[in-house]
C-alpha positions, 0 to 999 in steps of 0.5 A: 453600599455602606453599612449602617448602624441601627439609628441609620448612621453610617459605619466608620472604621478608623475614618473610613465607611465599612461597606457591605454587601447587598443582595437583592430581596424576591419575595418568591422563587419564581421572582429571582428565576425571572430575574436570572436571564437578566444576570446571565445578560450581564455577566456575559458582557462584564466578564468575572471580576479578575478578568475586568479588573485586570488590565495585563489580562485585557492587553493579553486578550487584545494583542492575540486577537490583533494577530488574527485574521478577522473571524478567526476565535482564540479557541480555535487558535489555541486548537491550531497551536495544540496540533502543531507543539502539542505537550509531552510525547510527540509521535511523528508521522513515521512513528504511527506508520511502524505502529500501523504497519505492525497492526496491520501484521497482526490483525491480517497478517503478513500478506498482499495488504500489508506490503501494498500497504508498507510501499504507499505509506513509506512514499508518503512518510517520506514526503512529511518526515518529521511532522505531527500528524494531526498537523496534516491537512487535508489540502496538503494530501490533495496536494501530495496526490495531484503531484504523484507521477502515477496514473489516476488508478494509482493516484486513487489506490495511493489515497485508498492506503492513505485513508487507511492510515488516518483511520487507523491513527484516529480510531486505533491510536487515538493521534487525531480527532478526525481524519484529513484524508477524509472527504477526498473522493474519486470525483476530486482525483484524476478520472481512471480512464478503462484501456484496452485490455491487452493480452498474448495470441496464441502464437505469442504464449506458445513462443513465450512457453518455448522459450522457458523450455530452451533457457530455463525449464526450473521456471515453467511449472511457474509459469504454467500455474498462471497461464493454464489455471488461472492463478494469481501471479504476484498476489498468489504465486511467490508461495504457491506451492507444487503441494497444492496441486492434487493430481488425483482429484484433478484440483489446485487447492490454494490455502487461506495463508497464501489467498488474496481473499484470505479465504481456502480455494479451489479450482477444480475445472482445470484444463487437460492441457495443463496436466499435460504440462505439469507431468513434465515439469511439475514438481513439489515445494515452492515453485518460484525457483531463487533469483526469480525475478533476474531469471524472469527478465532473462525470459522476457528479454528471450522471448522477444526474439524472432531470430533463434539465433540471435536468442541462443547468443543472448541467452548464453551471456551471464544474467547480469550481462544481459541485464544490461544489454541496449535491447534489455531496457525495451524489450522489458518495457513491452511486456504487457501488464498482469499478461498471463492472467489476461491471456488466460481469461481472455482464451478461456472465456473464448472457449467456453463462451462463458464469461461466469465460469472463467469467473468462479476460476479468477474468483474475483469479487465483482464477478463477471463486471470485474473480468469485463473490465479489467481482465477479458481482451476481445477478437478471440474466437472460440476457434482460438480459445480451444487451440491455446488450452490445445498446446503440449510440452516439448521438453528440451534435451539440452537446455541453454542455460546462463553462463555464471559471470568469471570471478577473478581470483586474486592469490596471495604470494606464498609467504617465504619462511627463514630457517631459523637459527637452530636450521641454520646450525644443522645445515 
C-alpha cells in the first residue's frame, strides 16, 4: 500500500508512489495465533514469492510432472534418480561382494559359511554386474531366483545367501536404506518336496569299502570316519586330522576350527568296528589324500562294477583316462547324495532302535526331527543295523593302483661343436 505523509497525502519519489509493507495488527497474542492457520494455508496454496513469480521454475515443474505417471511425486522420481545415478564414489555390486566376503571372513572365519556365501553371491553378481546395489529391485531378485536351474531347496538356499548379502549392505556398508530381498518369503518360492532318503545297503557299503581297500588303501581312513563314526563329509573332512582320533579314551574330538557349528565337539559313542578299521588304516595328520576328488571319483566308478575282472582292468587305467571312459559319467551320476552320512544314520538308528542316540552323534541343530527329515532311510531291520557295524577290514597285500600317464619327453639333438682355429692348428 502507498506510504502516506502526516497530512494523509501519498509520498511521491520522482513522481512515483513509494510503497510500504503493511503488517496486520493483532490486539492480542491469542488473536495472532488464531489467524496463523489461515496464513499457513495461504502460503501452502500460493508458495513462496520466488517460485510463484519465476516463470522458468514453473515451466520446469510442469514439464517434469508431465513426464511422470499419474500419482508419482517429484520426490519419488528424485530418489529413484539418486539411486541409479549417485553422486561421488559409486560402489558397484561386485565391489560390495568383495567387502562383504572380507567381513564374513573376519567375523566368522574362512569356513563352510564363507565358502557357501562366496559361491552363491558370485553367481548372483555375475547376473547383476555393473549395477549399483540400491538400484536392484525386489522384482528383479524374484525373477533371478525363479530363473535358476536349481531344485526348490537350492533356490531357497540361494535366497538365504542373498538375504545375508543385502542385509550387510544395508546395515554394515550403508549402501542402501532397505533390503530388496526382504519380503521374499519361502511361500513365494518353489515348495521344497521332501524326497525319499536313499542310502547304501549293507552289501553295497561293504562292496564300496572293499573297493577302497583293493584299489586305493590310502583313502580308507578318510572313508571310515564318515561311514562308521558319523562325522560330516564336506563340512569337516577337508581338514580332519588323524590326531583328532583318541584311541586311549575311545573318542573323536573335533576342534572349533573345523566344526560346522563353531563349537568343540566330541563323539564318545564310537562303534567297536571303527577301531578295528582304524588299527589297520589309521594314521596321523590330515586324512584327505592329495588329489582326493579325482581319486574318490575313481573309487566310485570302480565300486559300480559287479565284475571284479572288469574293475581290475579299469583300475589300471590312468585316472584321467578312466574319468573320460564312457562308463564314468553314468556311474558318477548314480552315486547317492550324502550317501555316507545317511548310510551311517540309517543303520545306527536301526541297530539301537533309538533316534535320540544317533542325533547326539550327528550333532544336528534340529535334533531328532532333522534326523528323520533328512538323514534316516527306511526299511532297515535291527539285524541289518547290527550287521552293518560288524564289518571288518580285509587288507589287500598288493592293491591295484592307477598307472601314471606316460609323458612324452622331447629330446633335443646334441649341439654340433666345431673345433676352434687353435684346435685345428694343433691337429
